[in-house]
C-alpha positions, -999 to 999 in steps of 0.1 A, spaced: 58 -203 217 34 -179 234 34 -142 225 47 -133 260 76 -157 257 84 -143 222 84 -108 237 109 -119 264 132 -135 238 130 -103 217 138 -81 246 169 -102 255 180 -100 219 176 -63 218 197 -59 249 223 -80 233 221 -57 202 226 -26 223 255 -42 240 271 -50 207 264 -15 193 281 0 223 313 -19 215 310 -6 179 302 -27 148 337 -25 133 355 -35 165 331 -64 173 344 -98 161 313 -116 149 308 -153 141 281 -167 119 263 -180 149 259 -144 161 238 -136 131 219 -169 134 205 -158 167 187 -129 149 178 -150 119 160 -175 142 137 -148 154 132 -133 119 152 -102 126 166 -101 91 178 -65 94 202 -71 122 212 -106 110 222 -91 76 243 -64 91 262 -90 111 266 -114 81 278 -85 59 305 -77 84 317 -114 85 315 -116 47 344 -91 45 367 -118 60 353 -150 45 336 -140 12 338 -176 -2 317 -192 27 286 -207 11 267 -211 43 272 -174 50 262 -163 15 230 -185 17 220 -168 50 227 -134 35 204 -142 6 177 -152 30 180 -119 47 179 -99 15 147 -118 4 130 -110 36 137 -73 38 125 -46 15 158 -31 3 181 -45 -23 162 -78 -25 177 -87 -59 211 -88 -42 201 -123 -31 205 -137 -67 243 -135 -69 247 -152 -36 222 -180 -44 238 -185 -79 271 -190 -61 259 -215 -34 240 -238 -58 272 -244 -77 280 -268 -48 259 -299 -57 256 -310 -21 244 -277 -8 209 -275 8 182 -280 -19 162 -252 -5 187 -228 -21 172 -237 -55 137 -228 -43 149 -195 -29 168 -188 -62 135 -195 -81 118 -169 -59 146 -144 -64 145 -148 -101 107 -143 -101 112 -110 -82 136 -99 -109 110 -110 -136 135 -136 -149 106 -160 -152 121 -187 -173 151 -189 -150 128 -190 -121 108 -219 -135 141 -238 -143 153 -233 -107 120 -246 -93 120 -276 -116 155 -284 -103 143 -281 -68 115 -306 -75 141 -332 -87 161 -328 -55 131 -328 -31 102 -346 -48 81 -344 -16 80 -306 -20 68 -306 -56 34 -292 -47 51 -261 -31 73 -256 -61 44 -261 -85 26 -232 -69 55 -209 -77 59 -223 -112 22 -216 -119 26 -181 -106 55 -175 -130 33 -188 -159 5 -166 -148 29 -136 -148 41 -144 -183 5 -143 -195 -7 -112 -177 24 -93 -186 15 -97 -223 -15 -74 -217 -5 -48 -191 -33 -26 -177 -32 11 -186 -22 27 -153 3 52 -140 19 54 -106 25 85 -85 46 83 -54 30 105 -27 64 120 -19 83 129 13 53 146 28 38 111 34 65 86 27 97 79 47 128 58 45 109 32 65 79 9 57 48 30 49 18 8 40 -19 -1 41 -33 33 27 -70 39 29 -89 69 15 -124 83 20 -149 84 -8 -141 121 -15 -104 113 -17 -97 141 8 -86 120 38 -59 93 40 -50 70 68 -20 46 67 5 27 88 42 35 92 72 19 110 92 51 108 117 66 132 100 90 156 69 68 162 54 69 197 77 48 220 105 50 194 116 14 202 131 -10 177 113 -43 179 125 -78 176 124 -78 138 147 -49 136 121 -23 127 104 5 147 70 -3 161 41 6 139 19 37 143 -11 51 124 -7 83 104 -32 105 85 -32 132 58 -57 157 44 -58 168 8 -62 206 3 -66 221 -32 -57 188 -48 -25 182 -28 -19 158 1 -7 176 32 21 164 55 14 132 73 7 134 110 8 108 137 -28 102 148 -17 105 184 -18 87 218 -56 82 217 -48 52 194 -10 49 190 12 35 218 47 23 222 36 -11 207 20 -19 173 -11 -3 159 -22 -7 122 -51 8 103 -67 -21 84 -99 -5 72 -117 29 68 -154 37 64 -161 55 32 -171 88 49 -140 86 72 -161 84 104 -148 50 115 -114 33 114 -107 -4 119 -76 -10 138 -54 -41 144 -34 -41 176 -3 -62 183 1 -58 221 13 -81 248 -22 -86 261 -41 -82 228 -35 -101 196 -56 -113 167 -86 -90 173 -102 -61 154 -109 -28 170 -129 3 160 -121 40 164 -149 64 157 -144 100 148 -158 127 171 -155 161 154 -121 159 138 -105 135 164 -105 97 163 -114 83 197 -99 55 218 -103 21 201 -129 -4 213 -131 -40 203 -156 -50 176 -185 -72 186 -178 -108 196 -189 -121 162 -158 -105 147 -132 -116 173 -138 -152 180 -105 -165 165 -76 -147 147 -88 -117 127 -66 -89 113 -82 -68 86 -117 -57 76 -139 -33 57 -171 -15 67 -198 -7 41 -208 29 35 -241 23 53 -223 7 82 -245 -24 81 -221 -49 66 -185 -58 76 -161 -80 56 -132 -93 76 -104 -119 75 -102 -148 98 -78 -176 105 -95 -205 122 -65 -218 141 -35 -201 157 -8 -220 138 14 -213 108 -3 -240 86 -38 -226 87 -48 -202 59 -69 -170 62 -103 -166 46 -127 -137 41 -160 -136 60 -191 -113 57 -213 -102 86 -245 -82 83 -265 -63 108 -299 -77 118 -331 -55 118 -327 -54 156 -294 -36 153 -274 -66 165 -248 -84 143 -257 -117 127 -233 -147 125 -204 -143 100 -206 -161 67 -175 -175 50 -175 -164 13 -175 -191 -14 -146 -203 -35 -151 -176 -60 -134 -154 -34 -116 -177 -10 -90 -201 -24 -70 -229 -7 -44 -203 1 -44 -171 21 -68 -142 15 -64 -107 31 -76 -71 32 -112 -71 19 -122 -36 7 -159 -29 -3 -162 -3 -29 -187 26 -26 -212 8 -48 -217 -18 -21 -212 -46 -45 -176 -47 -57 -152 -63 -33 -114 -58 -37 -91 -82 -18 -57 -99 -19 -50 -136 -24 -22 -160 -28 -45 -182 -49 -66 -179 -80 -42 -167 -108 -17 -148 -87 15 -139 -104 35 -140 -72 27 -140 -35 -4 -119 -27 -21 -103 -57 -50 -79 -58 -84 -91 -71 -119 -80 -74 -153 -97 -76 -189 -86 -76 -216 -94 -51 -253 -100 -60 -271 -91 -27 -304 -107 -39 -288 -141 -45 -259 -137 -22 -236 -150 -49 -202 -138 -59 -187 -135 -94 -153 -152 -100 -123 -133 -88 -106 -111 -115 -69 -103 -112 -63 -65 -113 -35 -72 -137 2 -62 -142 17 -38 -133 -7 -32 -104 2 -67 -93 38 -78 -93 57 -109 -86 61 -97 -51 33 -94 -24 6 -68 -32 -16 -67 -1 -42 -39 -1 -59 -14 -23 -83 15 -17 -103 28 -46 -119 63 -52 -157 66 -55 -155 72 -93 -131 43 -98 -105 66 -114 -77 60 -89 -65 36 -63 -40 37 -34 -15 10 -27 19 4 -10 47 -10 -31 84 -13 -37 92 6 -69 123 22 -84 128 57 -72 111 51 -38 123 63 -5 140 31 7 112 7 17 75 3 11 60 36 -1 24 47 -7 14 53 -44 -16 67 -61 -25 46 -92 -44 64 -120 -65 42 -142 -58 61 -174 -90 49 -192 -110 71 -167 -105 107 -180 -113 133 -154 -115 170 -159 -113 197 -132 -137 225 -136 -126 260 -127 -154 286 -122 -145 323 -119 -146 357 -134 -125 384 -150 -121 413 -125 -105 447 -127 -81 466 -104 -105 496 -105 -140 482 -102 -155 517 -108 -142 515 -144 -155 481 -154 -163 482 -191 -198 475 -204 -185 446 -225 -157 423 -214 -139 409 -243 -111 385 -232 -95 352 -242 -80 327 -218 -55 304 -234 -40 274 -216 -11 252 -229 -2 220 -211 36 220 -206 42 184 -213 18 176 -241 17 211 -256 -21 207 -259 -39 240 -261 -73 249 -247 -91 283 -252 -119 298 -231 -140 330 -236 -156 347 -206 -192 359 -207 -189 394 -222 -217 408 -199 -205 394 -166 -169 383 -172 -177 349 -157 -160 318 -172 -158 281 -169 -126 261 -177 -125 223 -178 -89 210 -177 -75 175 -173 -46 170 -148 -14 187 -158 7 219 -155 -5 248 -177 9 280 -189 -20 304 -189 -23 337 -209 -53 360 -204 -55 386 -232 -79 416 -233 -75 447 -255 -64 477 -235 -50 457 -205 -17 439 -197 -16 403 -205 -19 380 -175 7 352 -176 8 326 -149 13 288 -143 -16 267 -130 -10 232 -116 -42 211 -120 -44 181 -97 -73 156 -98 -68 145 -62 -102 144 -46 -136 138 -61 -146 174 -58 -140 185 -94 -151 221 -91 -127 249 -80 -126 287 -81 -103 309 -101 -101 347 -107 -81 368 -131 -76 405 -124 -69 428 -154 -46 458 -150 -42 488 -173 -7 492 -189 
């Protein structure tokens, strides 16, 4: 089906949705076939709402429960609800065997790995011709059991309501100084504001700037790039001067575009060179020097073809050479996506359904030797960075201390959220430089004797600092945390305040002043 025809079908379905909504969901008398129309075009959101309404009347219908389970598994809210429906339908021996495969997938999402393997083994006995498909899932469950024995030492921080919404927020990319963030969102209020055929709002690109270690409110990047259709940021140059954009428009599909920054504003997108847009391409990464681009390509426009990662280097003439497909240390027989070249120019992060994935897409890294043009074997970033669900993209800070991902985690805002991952083995201190000052500068004492005491609220760890007695200048080096600070100097009131130390941003030096007051 052509993209234009899909668009027409979607529009007709949307008109039907609006017609139904005008009648009112409660008053509308639905049949299963009404939900099937949306299920057929992968609008799981609307299909599920219809099925749930029907379920009130016929809760014992196995066909209905199976389709509800499919909808739950293909949306990002309450996915584990699928388990109870699938457990019910497989009690009927003659029910479709695919229910066992879906149950295995649902168990894996819930980390019920032994139950997942058992369900997939059952599926193999019922459909021997699909054993290869089931074996992939079984191996992923086994991989998960092994990697979960040695979890990596990381902590997750949700970037909060200033950036995240109740809708999908995903594909975060940061600059090397960790002061600029670009991401994609399908939130209400996007340009155009239309709900698409899959039941979600169209996607727009958003940005945020970090000030004093805190991310500011996300802003729509505006009509120079965003339209009423779909735009996604799929790569960002390390200095933030260029953004790679994927468009899903009626007349543009499967190509990569570039938007360069002029001043503080990203300009209208232009297509990358022909070398990058010969087939189906949808994510990429530009090296810090701008002379190498990694991107993902699918050779054929069909569901069966897998995606692979390619590398393209600039020639001495300034023109781009021919892309080279990376070897099997990177590309697997399955799909790869979202290459991200680290600031060192050698470490490549990417996602893959192959290698030793623990479920769907996992995040991996490998190292490039530019002299031999060889790649090291892909290394799984480990659990809990990777989950039994899809983990598609990661952006890493210049000092390798943090990464940015999108994920479904407990306590989120309702769909995919953006998280900052801290690699706890990388200890980072923020340096505060400042001085002790006085309210009456004409009466500054010849010798400044003071003590600065800081106590971290959670760990209760105490740090003490003494200013230079001649100048009153001081240096404090503090790890991330919230501190109670007391400044004590004989003959002056104690200064008592709270200091929140954030390690967002690679700039680790900040200014601080304490002003002493007579009693």
